[in-house]
TORPALO-403225 format. One line per field, with one value per residue: residue number from 1; residue in one letter; x, y, z of N, C-alpha, C in turn. Coordinates in Angstrom, 1 decimal. Example, Ala and Ser with C-alpha at 12.3 -4.5 7.8 and 13.67 -1.06 7.14 Angstrom:
<rs>
seq	(1  2) $
type	(a  s) $
n_X	(13.2  12.8) $
n_Y	(-5.7  -2.2) $
n_Z	(7.8  7.1) $
ca_X	(12.3  13.7) $
ca_Y	(-4.5  -1.1) $
ca_Z	(7.8  7.1) $
c_X	(13.2  12.9) $
c_Y	(-3.3  0.0) $
c_Z	(7.8  7.9) $
</rs>
This chain:
<rs>
seq	(1  2  3  4  5  6  7  8  9  10  11  12  13  14  15  16  17  18  19  20  21  22  23  24  25  26  27  28  29  30  31  32  33  34  35  36  37  38  39  40  41  42  43  44  45  46  47  48  49  50  51  52  53  54  55  56  57  58  59  60  61  62  63  64  65  66  67  68  69  70  71  72  73  74  75  76  77  78  79  80  81  82  83  84  85  86  87  88  89  90  91  92  93  94  95  96  97  98  99  100  101  102  103) $
type	(x  x  x  x  x  x  x  x  x  x  x  x  x  x  x  x  x  x  x  x  x  x  x  x  x  x  x  x  x  x  x  x  x  x  x  x  x  x  x  x  x  x  x  x  x  x  x  x  x  x  x  x  x  x  x  x  x  x  x  x  x  x  x  x  x  x  x  x  x  x  x  x  x  x  x  x  x  x  x  x  x  x  x  x  x  x  x  x  x  x  x  x  x  x  x  x  x  x  x  x  x  x  x) $
n_X	(52.3  55.0  58.5  58.3  60.1  62.4  59.9  61.5  63.5  62.8  62.5  65.0  66.2  66.5  68.8  67.5  64.7  62.0  60.7  58.3  56.7  54.7  52.8  50.7  47.3  44.1  40.7  40.1  41.1  45.0  48.9  51.5  54.3  57.2  60.1  61.7  63.9  65.7  64.2  62.4  59.1  55.5  52.9  50.4  47.8  44.4  42.3  39.8  39.8  40.4  43.9  45.6  49.1  52.2  56.0  58.2  60.9  63.6  62.8  59.6  57.5  54.2  51.2  47.7  44.6  46.0  47.5  49.9  52.0  55.1  56.7  57.9  60.3  58.3  56.2  52.1  50.3  46.5  45.1  42.4  39.9  39.3  40.9  43.4  46.1  49.9  53.5  56.8  59.8  61.7  64.1  65.8  63.3  61.6  58.0  54.8  52.4  48.7  46.3  42.4  39.7  36.5  33.1) $
n_Y	(-31.9  -30.2  -28.3  -24.7  -22.5  -20.1  -17.9  -16.8  -18.1  -20.9  -20.5  -19.7  -16.7  -17.1  -16.4  -14.0  -15.5  -15.6  -17.7  -19.5  -20.9  -23.8  -23.0  -23.4  -25.5  -25.0  -25.8  -23.6  -21.9  -20.5  -19.9  -18.9  -18.5  -16.2  -15.7  -13.2  -12.4  -9.4  -7.7  -8.6  -10.4  -10.2  -10.2  -8.0  -8.9  -10.4  -12.4  -13.9  -13.8  -12.4  -11.1  -11.1  -9.2  -9.4  -8.4  -9.7  -8.9  -7.0  -4.9  -3.9  -2.3  -2.5  -3.2  -2.1  -1.5  0.2  2.7  2.5  1.1  1.3  -0.7  -1.6  -4.7  -6.1  -4.6  -4.5  -5.7  -5.5  -7.0  -6.5  -8.9  -9.2  -6.8  -5.4  -6.3  -6.0  -7.5  -6.0  -6.2  -3.9  -4.8  -7.4  -9.2  -11.0  -12.5  -13.5  -14.3  -14.7  -16.2  -15.9  -17.7  -17.2  -17.3) $
n_Z	(-26.4  -27.9  -26.1  -25.0  -27.4  -29.3  -31.0  -33.1  -33.4  -34.4  -38.2  -40.9  -42.1  -45.9  -48.9  -50.8  -51.3  -49.7  -47.6  -45.1  -42.5  -41.2  -37.9  -36.5  -37.6  -38.4  -38.6  -38.1  -38.2  -39.9  -38.3  -39.5  -39.4  -41.1  -43.3  -45.1  -47.2  -47.7  -49.9  -50.9  -51.0  -50.9  -53.6  -54.8  -53.2  -52.1  -49.5  -47.7  -45.5  -42.3  -41.1  -38.3  -38.1  -37.0  -36.6  -36.1  -36.6  -38.6  -40.4  -42.6  -44.8  -45.3  -47.0  -47.8  -49.1  -50.8  -48.8  -47.1  -44.4  -42.5  -40.8  -37.5  -35.3  -33.0  -34.0  -34.8  -37.1  -38.5  -41.4  -43.3  -44.3  -47.0  -48.7  -50.2  -50.6  -49.9  -49.5  -48.3  -47.7  -46.2  -45.9  -43.7  -42.9  -40.7  -39.7  -38.1  -38.7  -38.2  -39.3  -38.9  -39.1  -40.8  -40.1) $
ca_X	(52.9  56.8  58.7  59.0  61.2  62.7  60.3  62.6  64.9  61.5  62.5  66.3  66.8  67.7  69.6  67.2  63.9  60.7  61.1  56.8  56.8  53.2  53.0  49.1  46.8  42.7  39.4  39.3  42.1  46.1  49.2  52.2  55.9  57.4  61.5  62.6  64.9  66.6  63.9  61.1  57.4  54.7  52.5  49.1  46.3  43.1  42.4  38.7  39.5  41.1  45.2  46.8  50.7  53.2  56.9  59.9  62.8  63.5  61.6  58.5  56.4  52.5  50.5  46.7  44.2  47.0  47.8  51.5  52.7  56.3  56.3  59.5  59.9  57.6  55.0  51.9  48.4  45.8  45.2  41.1  39.1  38.4  41.3  44.5  47.5  51.3  54.7  58.1  61.0  62.8  64.9  65.4  62.7  60.7  56.8  53.8  50.9  47.5  45.1  41.5  38.8  35.4  32.0) $
ca_Y	(-30.3  -28.9  -27.8  -24.5  -22.0  -19.2  -18.3  -16.6  -19.0  -21.6  -20.1  -18.6  -16.0  -17.7  -15.1  -13.9  -15.5  -16.0  -18.1  -20.2  -22.4  -23.2  -23.4  -24.0  -25.3  -25.6  -25.8  -22.5  -20.5  -21.0  -19.6  -19.2  -18.0  -16.0  -14.8  -12.3  -12.2  -8.1  -7.1  -9.3  -9.5  -11.1  -9.2  -7.4  -10.5  -10.5  -13.1  -13.9  -13.7  -11.6  -11.8  -10.3  -9.8  -9.4  -7.6  -10.3  -8.6  -6.7  -4.1  -4.2  -2.5  -3.4  -1.3  -2.3  -1.1  2.1  2.7  2.3  0.7  0.7  -1.8  -2.9  -5.7  -6.1  -3.8  -5.5  -4.8  -5.9  -6.8  -7.2  -9.6  -9.0  -5.9  -6.3  -5.7  -7.0  -7.2  -6.3  -6.3  -2.8  -5.3  -8.6  -9.5  -12.1  -12.0  -13.9  -14.4  -15.5  -15.5  -16.1  -18.5  -17.0  -17.2) $
ca_Z	(-27.3  -28.1  -25.6  -25.8  -27.9  -29.0  -32.0  -33.6  -34.2  -35.9  -39.4  -40.9  -44.1  -47.5  -49.5  -52.5  -50.4  -48.6  -45.6  -45.3  -41.9  -41.0  -37.0  -36.2  -39.5  -37.6  -39.1  -36.7  -39.0  -40.2  -38.1  -39.7  -39.4  -42.4  -43.0  -45.8  -47.5  -48.6  -51.6  -51.7  -50.5  -51.5  -54.8  -54.3  -53.9  -50.8  -49.1  -47.8  -44.0  -41.4  -41.2  -37.8  -38.6  -35.6  -36.1  -35.6  -36.7  -38.7  -41.9  -43.2  -45.8  -45.4  -48.6  -47.3  -49.5  -51.6  -48.0  -46.9  -43.2  -42.2  -39.4  -37.7  -34.4  -31.9  -34.2  -35.3  -38.4  -39.0  -42.9  -42.9  -45.1  -48.8  -48.6  -51.0  -49.8  -50.9  -48.0  -49.0  -47.3  -46.3  -44.6  -43.7  -41.7  -39.6  -39.3  -37.4  -39.7  -37.7  -40.2  -38.6  -40.3  -39.8  -41.2) $
c_X	(54.6  56.9  58.4  60.5  61.1  61.6  61.1  64.3  64.1  62.0  64.3  66.4  67.2  67.6  68.9  66.4  62.6  60.2  59.7  57.7  55.4  53.3  51.6  48.5  45.2  42.1  39.3  40.4  43.8  47.3  51.2  53.7  56.4  58.8  61.3  63.4  64.7  65.3  62.8  60.6  57.3  53.3  51.2  47.9  45.8  43.2  40.9  38.9  40.5  43.0  45.8  48.5  51.1  55.0  58.2  60.2  63.0  62.7  60.6  58.1  55.5  52.0  49.1  45.6  44.4  47.3  49.5  51.6  54.0  56.6  57.8  59.1  59.1  56.1  54.1  50.3  47.3  45.6  43.2  40.3  39.0  40.0  42.5  44.8  49.3  52.3  55.8  58.9  62.0  64.7  65.0  64.1  61.4  58.6  56.1  52.1  50.1  46.3  43.3  40.0  37.2  34.1  31.2) $
c_Y	(-30.4  -28.4  -26.1  -23.5  -20.7  -19.1  -17.3  -17.2  -20.5  -21.0  -19.6  -18.1  -17.1  -16.9  -15.4  -14.6  -15.3  -16.6  -19.3  -21.1  -22.5  -23.7  -24.8  -24.0  -26.2  -25.5  -24.6  -20.5  -21.3  -19.6  -19.8  -18.3  -17.6  -15.3  -14.2  -11.8  -9.5  -7.6  -7.8  -9.5  -10.6  -9.6  -8.3  -8.5  -9.6  -11.7  -12.4  -13.9  -12.7  -11.8  -10.1  -10.6  -9.6  -9.0  -8.1  -9.7  -8.5  -5.3  -4.0  -3.2  -2.8  -2.8  -1.8  -1.3  1.0  2.2  2.0  2.7  1.0  0.2  -2.1  -4.2  -5.0  -5.0  -4.5  -5.1  -5.5  -5.8  -7.4  -7.4  -9.4  -8.0  -6.3  -5.3  -6.3  -6.3  -6.5  -5.3  -4.8  -3.4  -6.5  -8.8  -10.3  -11.9  -13.3  -13.4  -14.6  -14.8  -16.7  -17.1  -18.4  -17.2  -16.4) $
c_Z	(-26.9  -26.5  -25.9  -25.5  -28.4  -30.9  -33.2  -34.6  -34.7  -37.1  -39.3  -42.2  -45.2  -48.0  -50.3  -52.0  -49.5  -48.4  -45.5  -43.9  -41.1  -39.0  -36.6  -37.6  -38.8  -38.7  -39.0  -37.9  -39.2  -38.6  -38.8  -39.6  -40.7  -42.0  -44.2  -46.6  -48.0  -49.3  -51.9  -50.7  -51.7  -52.2  -54.3  -54.5  -52.0  -50.7  -47.9  -46.3  -43.7  -40.7  -39.9  -37.8  -36.9  -37.1  -35.3  -35.0  -37.8  -39.7  -42.8  -43.7  -46.4  -45.6  -48.0  -47.6  -50.3  -50.2  -47.0  -45.5  -43.9  -40.5  -38.7  -36.0  -33.4  -32.5  -35.3  -35.7  -38.2  -40.2  -42.8  -44.3  -46.3  -49.2  -49.1  -50.3  -50.1  -49.7  -48.8  -47.7  -47.6  -45.9  -44.4  -43.0  -41.3  -39.4  -38.9  -37.7  -38.8  -38.6  -39.6  -39.3  -39.3  -41.1  -41.7) $
</rs>
């Protein structure tokens, strides 16, 4: 097992990019760290599993089924399975995504 680390130090912003780093990938789910530069995002899509998002740094706009949510550091949201969602960086932000795979 790795030594403990500051989670935000595990990933860095890259100009004009979205960076991701897988922290854990298991049959039952994944934990992924993301860093979005300002004005970067993920276009609307859906996933077959629930996803738990925690904003670690910065400010993001997350749209779920047409409803817009603005989140900042230490705030969280759940993106339900099969609901369309999109993300946009209002300023550079980092997030932790935990996807729970269930039957």
